[in-house]
C-alpha positions as CSV (number, residue, x, y, z in Angstrom):
1,M,-17.7,-9.3,-16.2
2,I,-18.3,-11.7,-14.3
3,R,-17.4,-9.5,-11.2
4,I,-19.9,-6.7,-12.7
5,E,-23.2,-9.7,-13.4
6,A,-21.8,-11.0,-9.4
7,I,-22.7,-7.2,-7.9
8,R,-25.6,-7.3,-10.0
9,F,-27.3,-10.5,-8.7
10,I,-26.0,-9.1,-4.9
11,A,-27.7,-5.6,-5.4
12,I,-31.2,-7.5,-5.9
13,L,-31.3,-9.3,-2.4
14,P,-33.5,-8.2,0.0
15,G,-31.7,-6.9,2.8
16,S,-29.0,-4.8,3.8
17,A,-26.9,-7.7,6.1
18,V,-27.8,-10.3,3.3
19,R,-26.1,-8.0,0.7
20,N,-23.3,-7.5,2.7
21,V,-22.6,-10.7,4.2
22,A,-22.8,-12.0,0.3
23,F,-20.7,-9.6,-1.0
24,R,-17.8,-10.5,1.4
25,S,-18.4,-13.8,-0.1
26,L,-17.8,-12.9,-3.8
27,S,-14.9,-10.1,-2.5
28,L,-13.1,-13.6,-0.5
29,L,-13.8,-15.9,-3.5
30,L,-12.2,-13.1,-6.4
31,V,-9.4,-12.6,-3.6
32,L,-8.8,-16.6,-4.3
33,C,-9.1,-16.5,-7.5
34,A,-6.8,-13.3,-8.6
35,A,-3.9,-15.1,-6.1
36,S,-4.2,-18.5,-7.9
37,F,-4.4,-15.9,-11.6
38,A,-1.3,-14.2,-10.4
39,R,0.7,-17.8,-9.2
40,T,1.0,-18.4,-12.4
41,Q,1.3,-15.7,-14.0
42,E,5.1,-14.5,-13.0
43,A,7.2,-13.8,-14.6
44,A,10.4,-15.6,-16.2
45,E,12.9,-12.6,-15.0
46,V,14.1,-12.9,-11.5
47,F,14.6,-9.9,-9.8
48,V,16.7,-10.0,-7.1
49,P,15.4,-7.9,-3.4
50,G,17.4,-5.0,-3.2
51,Q,18.8,-4.3,-6.9
52,T,17.5,-1.8,-9.3
53,Y,16.1,-2.5,-12.3
54,F,15.2,-0.5,-15.7
55,G,12.4,-0.6,-18.7
56,K,13.4,0.7,-22.3
57,D,15.6,3.7,-22.2
58,K,15.7,3.3,-18.7
59,H,12.5,5.7,-18.5
60,I,10.7,3.2,-16.0
61,E,12.6,2.1,-12.8
62,Y,12.2,-0.9,-10.5
63,L,13.9,-0.9,-6.4
64,A,12.7,-4.8,-6.2
65,G,11.2,-5.5,-2.7
66,D,11.1,-8.6,-0.4
67,L,8.1,-7.2,2.1
68,P,4.3,-7.1,1.3
69,F,4.6,-3.1,0.2
70,I,4.7,-1.7,-3.3
71,L,4.5,1.8,-3.9
72,S,4.3,3.4,-7.4
73,A,5.2,7.1,-8.6
74,P,3.8,8.0,-12.0
75,H,3.8,11.7,-12.1
76,G,7.5,12.6,-10.7
77,G,9.4,12.3,-14.4
78,R,11.4,14.9,-15.5
79,E,13.0,12.8,-18.5
80,K,11.9,14.2,-22.1
81,P,13.3,12.1,-25.3
82,E,12.8,13.9,-28.1
83,H,11.6,10.8,-30.7
84,I,8.4,10.9,-28.2
85,P,5.5,13.3,-29.5
86,D,4.3,15.3,-26.0
87,R,0.3,14.7,-25.6
88,K,-2.1,17.2,-26.2
89,E,-4.8,15.3,-24.2
90,G,-5.2,14.7,-20.8
91,T,-3.7,16.0,-18.1
92,F,-0.5,17.6,-17.5
93,A,0.5,18.3,-13.8
94,F,4.3,17.2,-12.5
95,D,4.2,16.1,-9.0
96,V,7.0,17.6,-7.7
97,G,9.2,15.6,-5.7
98,T,7.6,12.8,-5.7
99,Q,10.1,10.5,-7.1
100,E,12.2,11.5,-4.9
101,L,9.8,11.0,-1.9
102,A,9.2,8.3,-3.5
103,R,13.1,7.1,-2.4
104,A,13.2,8.3,1.2
105,I,10.2,5.4,2.0
106,H,12.4,3.3,0.2
107,A,15.9,4.4,2.8
108,E,13.3,4.6,6.1
109,I,11.9,1.5,5.2
110,Y,14.8,-0.7,5.1
111,K,16.5,1.5,7.3
112,Q,13.3,0.2,9.7
113,T,13.0,-3.5,8.7
114,G,16.5,-4.1,7.0
115,H,14.3,-5.7,4.7
116,Y,13.0,-3.6,0.7
117,P,10.1,-2.6,-0.2
118,H,8.8,-2.2,-3.5
119,I,9.3,0.8,-5.8
120,V,8.4,1.6,-9.1
121,I,9.4,4.8,-10.9
122,C,8.2,6.4,-14.0
123,R,11.9,8.9,-14.7
124,I,9.5,10.7,-18.1
125,S,7.9,13.6,-17.9
126,R,3.8,13.7,-17.6
127,R,4.0,15.1,-21.1
128,K,5.3,12.1,-22.5
129,I,3.5,9.4,-20.3
130,D,0.9,9.2,-18.0
131,C,1.6,6.4,-16.0
132,N,-2.0,6.7,-14.0
133,R,-4.1,6.3,-17.2
134,E,-5.2,3.8,-19.7
135,I,-2.7,3.2,-22.9
136,A,-4.9,4.9,-25.5
137,E,-4.9,8.5,-23.2
138,A,-1.8,7.9,-21.5
139,C,0.3,7.2,-24.7
140,A,-1.9,9.0,-27.3
141,G,-1.2,5.8,-29.5
142,N,2.6,6.3,-30.0
143,K,4.4,2.7,-30.1
144,D,7.5,4.0,-27.4
145,A,5.4,5.3,-25.5
146,E,3.5,1.9,-25.3
147,A,6.5,0.3,-24.7
148,I,7.3,2.9,-21.5
149,W,3.8,2.2,-20.4
150,H,3.8,-1.7,-20.6
151,D,7.4,-1.7,-18.9
152,W,5.3,0.0,-15.6
153,H,2.8,-2.2,-15.5
154,R,4.9,-5.0,-15.6
155,F,7.4,-4.0,-13.0
156,I,4.1,-3.7,-10.5
157,G,3.0,-6.9,-12.0
158,A,5.9,-8.6,-10.7
159,A,5.9,-7.1,-7.7
160,R,2.5,-8.0,-7.0
161,A,3.8,-11.7,-8.4
162,Q,6.0,-11.6,-5.7
163,V,4.4,-10.6,-2.7
164,V,1.4,-13.0,-3.3
165,K,3.5,-16.2,-3.3
166,S,5.6,-14.8,-0.5
167,R,2.8,-13.5,1.7
168,G,-0.5,-14.5,0.2
169,R,-1.3,-11.0,0.5
170,G,-0.6,-6.6,0.7
171,L,-1.0,-3.3,0.4
172,Y,0.1,-0.8,-2.8
173,I,0.1,2.9,-2.6
174,D,0.1,4.7,-5.9
175,L,1.9,7.8,-4.4
176,H,0.9,11.8,-6.1
177,G,1.1,15.1,-4.9
178,H,-1.8,18.2,-5.1
179,G,-1.7,21.5,-4.9
180,H,-5.1,22.0,-3.0
181,K,-5.5,24.8,-0.8
182,V,-5.5,22.5,2.1
183,A,-2.9,21.2,3.1
184,Q,-3.5,18.0,4.1
185,L,-2.8,14.4,2.9
186,E,-5.9,12.8,1.0
187,M,-6.1,9.0,1.0
188,G,-7.9,7.7,-2.4
189,Y,-10.4,4.3,-2.0
190,L,-12.4,5.4,-5.2
191,H,-14.9,6.8,-3.1
192,S,-16.1,10.5,-3.7
193,A,-15.7,13.5,-0.4
194,D,-19.7,13.2,-0.7
195,D,-19.3,9.4,0.0
196,Y,-17.6,10.1,3.3
197,A,-20.9,12.6,4.7
198,S,-22.4,8.8,5.1
199,T,-23.0,7.2,8.4
200,D,-20.5,4.6,9.3
201,E,-23.3,2.7,8.7
202,Q,-24.1,3.5,5.2
203,L,-20.4,3.5,4.6
204,N,-20.3,-0.7,5.1
205,G,-23.0,-1.4,3.0
206,S,-22.2,-3.4,-0.5
207,Q,-22.7,-0.4,-2.3
208,F,-18.9,0.9,-1.1
209,L,-17.9,-2.5,-0.5
210,A,-18.3,-3.2,-4.2
211,A,-16.4,0.5,-5.5
212,S,-13.4,-0.4,-2.6
213,S,-9.8,-0.3,-3.6
214,L,-9.4,-2.3,-0.4
215,Q,-10.7,-5.9,-1.7
216,G,-8.0,-7.5,-0.3
217,L,-8.5,-6.4,3.5
218,I,-12.4,-6.2,2.5
219,A,-12.2,-9.8,2.3
220,L,-10.3,-10.6,5.4
221,N,-13.9,-9.2,7.5
222,R,-11.9,-8.5,10.4
223,R,-13.2,-4.8,10.9
224,P,-16.3,-2.8,9.1
225,Y,-15.1,-1.3,6.2
226,A,-16.2,2.5,8.0
227,E,-13.4,1.6,10.1
228,L,-10.3,0.8,7.1
229,V,-10.7,3.6,5.9
230,R,-10.9,5.8,9.1
231,G,-11.0,4.6,12.6
232,D,-8.7,4.5,15.4
233,F,-5.8,2.0,12.5
234,A,-6.8,3.0,9.0
235,L,-4.2,4.7,7.5
236,G,-4.7,8.0,7.4
237,T,-5.5,8.3,11.2
238,L,-1.9,6.7,11.7
239,L,-0.5,9.6,9.8
240,M,-1.8,12.6,11.5
241,E,-1.2,11.1,14.2
242,R,2.4,11.3,13.5
243,G,1.8,15.0,12.6
244,F,1.1,14.5,9.0
245,P,-2.6,16.3,8.7
246,A,-4.7,13.6,6.7
247,T,-8.4,12.7,5.3
248,P,-10.6,10.3,5.6
249,S,-9.0,10.0,8.8
250,K,-10.5,9.7,12.6
251,E,-9.7,13.5,13.1
252,R,-11.2,14.5,9.2
253,P,-13.4,11.8,8.5
254,Q,-14.9,13.7,5.5
255,P,-12.6,15.1,2.8
256,T,-12.7,18.6,1.9
257,T,-13.2,19.4,-1.8
258,P,-11.1,19.5,-3.8
259,Y,-10.1,15.7,-3.5
260,F,-8.3,13.4,-5.9
261,R,-10.6,9.7,-5.2
262,G,-7.8,7.6,-7.3
263,G,-7.4,6.9,-10.6
264,Y,-6.7,4.1,-13.0
265,N,-3.4,2.6,-10.6
266,T,-5.7,2.1,-8.0
267,V,-9.3,0.5,-9.5
268,R,-6.0,-1.8,-11.5
269,Y,-4.5,-2.9,-8.2
270,G,-6.9,-2.1,-5.3
271,R,-9.8,-2.5,-6.5
272,D,-9.4,-5.4,-8.9
273,G,-5.7,-6.3,-7.7
274,G,-7.1,-9.3,-5.4
275,P,-5.2,-10.3,-2.2
276,I,-3.6,-6.8,-2.4
277,A,-5.4,-4.0,-0.9
278,G,-4.5,-0.1,-2.5
279,L,-4.9,3.6,-2.1
280,Q,-3.5,6.4,-3.8
281,I,-2.3,8.8,-1.1
282,E,-2.5,12.5,-2.9
283,T,0.6,14.7,-1.2
284,N,0.6,18.3,0.4
285,S,3.7,19.8,-1.1
286,R,4.9,22.0,2.1
287,G,6.6,19.5,4.9
288,V,5.5,17.1,3.0
289,R,7.9,16.6,0.4
290,D,9.3,20.3,-0.2
291,N,12.5,19.4,0.6
292,D,14.9,16.6,1.7
293,A,14.0,17.2,5.7
294,S,10.4,17.3,5.0
295,R,10.6,13.7,2.6
296,A,12.7,12.2,5.4
297,K,10.2,13.2,8.0
298,F,7.2,12.1,5.9
299,A,9.0,8.7,5.3
300,K,9.4,8.0,8.7
301,A,5.9,8.6,9.9
302,L,4.9,6.2,7.1
303,A,7.0,3.8,7.6
304,D,6.1,3.6,11.7
305,S,2.1,3.5,10.9
306,L,2.6,0.7,8.1
307,Q,4.4,-1.3,10.7
308,I,1.3,-0.8,12.8
309,F,-1.3,-0.6,9.5
310,F,0.2,-4.6,8.4
311,E,-0.3,-5.7,12.5
312,A,-3.8,-3.8,13.1
313,Q,-5.8,-5.0,9.8
314,F,-3.4,-7.7,8.0
315,A,-2.8,-9.1,10.8
316,M,0.7,-10.1,10.2
317,P,3.8,-7.7,10.5
318,L,5.3,-5.5,7.5
319,A,9.0,-7.4,7.2
320,P,9.3,-11.1,8.8
321,Q,10.5,-11.6,12.1
322,P,13.5,-12.4,13.3
323,A,14.4,-16.3,14.0
324,Y,13.8,-17.2,17.9
325,S,15.3,-20.2,19.0
326,H,14.3,-21.8,22.8
327,Q,18.3,-22.1,23.4
328,Q,18.2,-18.3,22.9
329,D,16.0,-18.0,25.7
330,L,17.7,-20.2,28.5
331,E,20.8,-18.6,27.1
332,R,18.9,-15.2,28.2
333,S,17.7,-15.9,31.2
334,A,21.0,-17.6,32.0
335,S,23.2,-14.8,31.3
336,D,20.9,-12.7,33.5
337,V,21.8,-14.3,37.1
338,P,24.8,-12.8,38.1
339,A,28.3,-15.2,37.7
340,R,28.4,-16.2,41.4
341,S,25.2,-17.6,41.3
342,A,25.6,-19.0,38.1
343,S,26.1,-22.6,38.6
344,R,22.6,-23.3,40.6
345,V,21.1,-21.6,37.3
346,V,17.9,-23.6,35.8
347,A,15.5,-23.7,32.9
348,A,13.2,-21.8,32.5
349,P,10.2,-21.8,31.6
350,S,9.2,-21.2,27.8
351,R,8.0,-17.5,27.5
352,C,7.8,-15.3,24.3
353,A,10.1,-13.0,22.4
354,P,9.5,-9.7,22.9
355,P,7.5,-8.0,19.6
356,V,9.4,-5.9,17.9
357,T,7.8,-3.0,18.0
358,C,4.7,-2.0,19.7
359,C,2.6,1.0,19.7
360,R,0.8,3.5,22.4
361,R,-2.3,2.6,21.3
362,F,-1.9,-0.7,19.7
363,R,-1.6,-3.8,21.7
364,C,1.1,-6.2,20.0
365,R,0.9,-9.9,19.9
366,P,2.9,-12.3,21.1
367,R,4.8,-13.7,18.8
368,H,7.1,-16.8,18.6
369,C,5.4,-19.0,21.7
370,R,6.9,-22.1,22.4
């Protein structure tokens, strides 16, 4: 309620520049408040990175992580328990392969970083429960379904609290699958396809800032908003460069229709997520999630993109850098000198450890300088 009234007040301020500055200040304040709240609301449960946890009757699965990245897959479940009746109203489409895609992403990120993302998977059919809707529509009043819905949000909340506690900020992606005619990734930031017909200057305005799911990034005020969603280091652009057409992106700045803008989870854990920025990715089937080879290829592209995205947008690495001591630096310098001249080796000047990963288009900053 406070957020809504504050946005209404900002909307009547004179001048777009004043409104934008005021909105960014409000976003930062809300992010700080949400971070403080998250720290005081940490669950009593302890989740060990790399371990798997389950909710009621194992319908919700949580692969605990230690990275500032959370991925959820709400519509890839197949289980159909008889004691929970089918929902009569709503959407029932099954996002084929998204559960398996989430697991492939988990494996690839661990392979690249040696650390675990947070993954939350709904294993129950969407006919029984929709984990991307508010509780009334999601569960149709069934108490068993409501318990499962609460497990879903309990695990995402626990992941969020861990990210805020350990890294201060992070990224949330809600993973889906679409069957639209145009085979492309649809990056959902809670804007309509028509919204992206706006110029970059218009997209940077307070109206779009207020609606966005990237509040955790907007508050950092590192880049104009249009660059976050369709600039050089927008996630859609990075994925497109790796062979996966995506919109919005630099090459495809305005989505075609139909287009999915993001749903309940993206609002709850993106727009209203405090220091956690969020988005929805609607994946096309062929070449992305239709078989093991496609899923592995996309998982690698996403993991590569996330490493660049975190450096460029959050100004921090996705994974903690390995410890690097001055003594290791001296030992490396000494080992580079031929053995016959070892007696004349002197200590090399202090220098920076080379970055673990780099990219053609992104100049990695030196780290661990001494």
